[in-house]
C-alpha positions in Angstrom: 91.7 -80.8 139.0 92.8 -83.0 140.0 90.0 -86.1 140.5 91.3 -88.7 143.0 89.2 -92.2 144.1 88.5 -93.4 147.9 86.5 -96.2 149.3 84.8 -95.9 145.9 84.0 -92.3 146.0 86.0 -89.5 143.5 87.1 -85.8 145.1 87.5 -82.7 143.2 91.0 -81.4 145.2 89.8 -77.2 144.0 92.8 -74.9 144.8 91.6 -71.5 146.5 94.2 -69.1 144.9 91.8 -66.1 144.0 89.8 -65.5 148.5 89.4 -62.3 149.3 91.9 -62.3 153.1 90.5 -60.9 156.7 92.8 -58.1 155.9 91.1 -56.2 152.4 87.9 -57.1 153.8 88.5 -55.0 156.5 90.0 -52.5 154.5 87.4 -52.8 152.5 84.9 -51.8 155.7 87.1 -49.2 157.4 87.9 -47.4 153.8 83.3 -47.5 153.5 83.4 -46.4 157.5 85.8 -43.2 156.3 83.5 -42.5 153.5 80.4 -42.2 155.1 81.8 -40.1 158.4 83.0 -38.1 154.9 79.9 -37.3 153.1 78.2 -36.7 156.5 79.9 -34.3 158.5 80.0 -32.1 154.2 76.5 -32.7 154.7 75.9 -31.2 158.0 77.0 -28.4 157.5 75.4 -28.3 153.7 72.7 -28.7 156.5 73.5 -25.6 159.5 74.2 -23.4 156.2 70.8 -23.3 154.5 69.0 -23.2 157.5 70.8 -20.1 158.7 70.2 -18.4 155.1 67.0 -19.3 155.7 66.3 -17.4 159.2 68.4 -14.6 157.4 66.0 -14.4 155.4 63.1 -14.6 157.4 64.7 -12.7 160.4 64.6 -9.5 157.8 61.2 -10.1 155.7 60.0 -9.9 158.5 61.9 -6.9 159.5 60.4 -4.7 156.8 57.4 -6.2 157.2 57.4 -4.3 161.2 59.5 -1.6 158.9 56.4 -1.0 156.7 53.4 -1.1 159.8 55.8 1.5 161.5 55.9 4.3 158.0 52.0 3.4 158.2 51.2 3.7 161.9 54.1 7.4 161.1 52.1 8.3 157.9 49.0 8.2 159.4 49.9 10.2 162.6 51.2 13.3 160.1 54.6 14.4 161.5 57.3 15.6 159.7 59.2 12.4 160.9 61.3 10.6 157.5 61.6 7.4 157.2 64.3 5.7 156.2 64.4 2.8 153.4 66.2 0.0 155.1 69.8 -1.0 152.6 69.8 -5.0 152.4 72.5 -5.7 154.5 74.7 -9.1 153.7 75.8 -11.5 155.8 
């Protein structure tokens, strides 16, 4: 740091070589935007997958419930029809 005198006042000359340029700031912002976009895309895929899985489970529970009600009605009438057990399907 260099002190010089001008009109009786002291001024300090400071070397500013360690500043961040505008291109570096733009590059950092661009990288952050790309990372946020990538994380959002991964999160969206996960959310879609989990909703599909939950919906599939809900439908299978409803089908099993309806089949159980149908089997109870069928047994109550005394018919000779055999009710087949539902097999679990995986997708």
